[in-house]
C-alpha positions in Angstrom: -35.7 44.9 -18.2 -32.7 42.6 -18.0 -32.4 39.3 -16.5 -30.0 38.8 -13.6 -29.1 35.4 -12.6 -26.7 34.0 -10.0 -25.3 30.4 -9.9 -22.9 28.3 -8.1 -20.0 26.8 -9.5 -17.6 24.3 -8.0 -14.1 24.4 -9.0 -12.7 21.1 -10.2 -9.1 22.4 -10.0 -7.1 20.1 -7.9 -3.9 21.2 -6.3 -0.8 19.7 -7.8 0.3 17.7 -4.8 2.4 14.3 -4.7 0.4 12.2 -2.2 1.9 9.4 -0.3 1.2 5.7 -0.7 1.4 3.1 2.1 1.6 -0.6 1.7 0.9 -3.2 4.5 1.5 -6.8 3.9 0.4 -9.0 6.6 -0.2 -12.7 7.4 -3.8 -13.6 7.9 -4.9 -14.1 11.6 -5.4 -17.7 10.7 -1.8 -18.2 9.6 -0.3 -21.1 11.8 2.2 -19.7 14.4 1.7 -16.2 12.8 3.8 -14.6 15.4 6.6 -16.8 14.7 7.5 -15.4 11.1 8.6 -12.2 9.3 7.2 -10.7 6.3 9.9 -9.4 3.9 8.7 -7.1 0.9 10.9 -6.4 -2.1 10.6 -4.7 -5.5 10.7 -7.3 -8.4 14.1 -7.1 -10.2 12.5 -6.1 -13.5 10.5 -3.3 -11.9 12.7 -0.1 -12.4 10.0 2.2 -11.0 9.3 0.6 -7.7 10.6 2.0 -4.5 9.9 0.6 -1.1 10.5 2.6 2.2 11.8 0.9 5.4 9.4 -0.9 7.8 9.7 0.7 11.2 9.3 -2.5 12.7 10.7 -5.4 10.5 10.4 -8.3 12.8 6.9 -9.8 12.9 4.1 -10.8 10.9 3.2 -7.3 9.4 5.3 -5.3 6.8 4.3 -1.6 6.4 5.9 1.3 4.7 5.6 4.0 2.2 5.9 3.0 -1.5 6.3 4.5 -4.8 5.5 2.9 -8.2 4.9 -0.8 -6.5 2.4 -2.2 -8.7 3.9 -5.5 -8.0 6.0 -6.8 -5.2 7.7 -9.9 -3.9 6.7 -11.1 -0.6 8.8 -13.7 1.4 7.5 -15.2 4.6 10.4 -16.3 6.9 10.5 -18.4 9.9 12.0 -16.3 12.6 13.8 -19.1 14.3 15.4 -20.9 11.5 15.4 -18.2 8.7 13.7 -20.7 6.4 11.7 -19.1 3.9 8.2 -20.8 4.2 6.3 -19.0 1.4 7.0 -16.7 -1.5 4.5 -14.7 -3.6 4.2 -12.2 -6.3 1.3 -9.8 -5.4 -0.4 -6.7 -6.9 -1.6 -4.7 -4.0 -5.0 -2.9 -4.8 -4.4 0.7 -3.8 -7.3 2.8 -2.9 -7.5 6.5 -1.9 -7.9 6.7 1.7 -8.6 10.5 2.1 -9.7 13.4 -0.5 -8.5 16.5 1.3 -9.6 18.7 -1.7 -12.9 17.3 -2.7 -14.2 14.0 -4.1 -12.8 14.9 -7.7 -9.3 15.2 -6.5 -6.8 12.5 -5.6 -5.3 12.0 -2.0 -3.2 9.8 -0.1 -3.6 6.0 -1.0 -2.9 2.8 0.7 -3.4 -1.0 0.3 -3.3 -3.8 2.5 -2.5 -7.4 1.4 -3.5 -10.1 3.8 -1.7 -13.5 3.1 -3.7 -16.7 3.8 -1.5 -19.7 5.1 0.6 -21.6 2.8 
């Protein structure tokens, strides 16, 4: 008499997909005159691997776009009326996977939100 067994196996092979990453840099809600400022985001000069997409709505207290290799970004806050730079910061976004379409062991699209407190 032989023994016959059945088992379940879960595939751990993840598809080779280059998922997108988004970055949002925003002024905190407590920032004085928040709506009178614009947020500008740039790659640091020394960062060769950094790429930033275009913000669809560049005017205002929120900057949001697709990014690649942006481990550190330069952020400037500009007074909309005078074009005066009121704050400059170097930030390291904390990217997190926001969706895992092929299971918990696989990657997925990532995003980070950086909220700047008042100067």
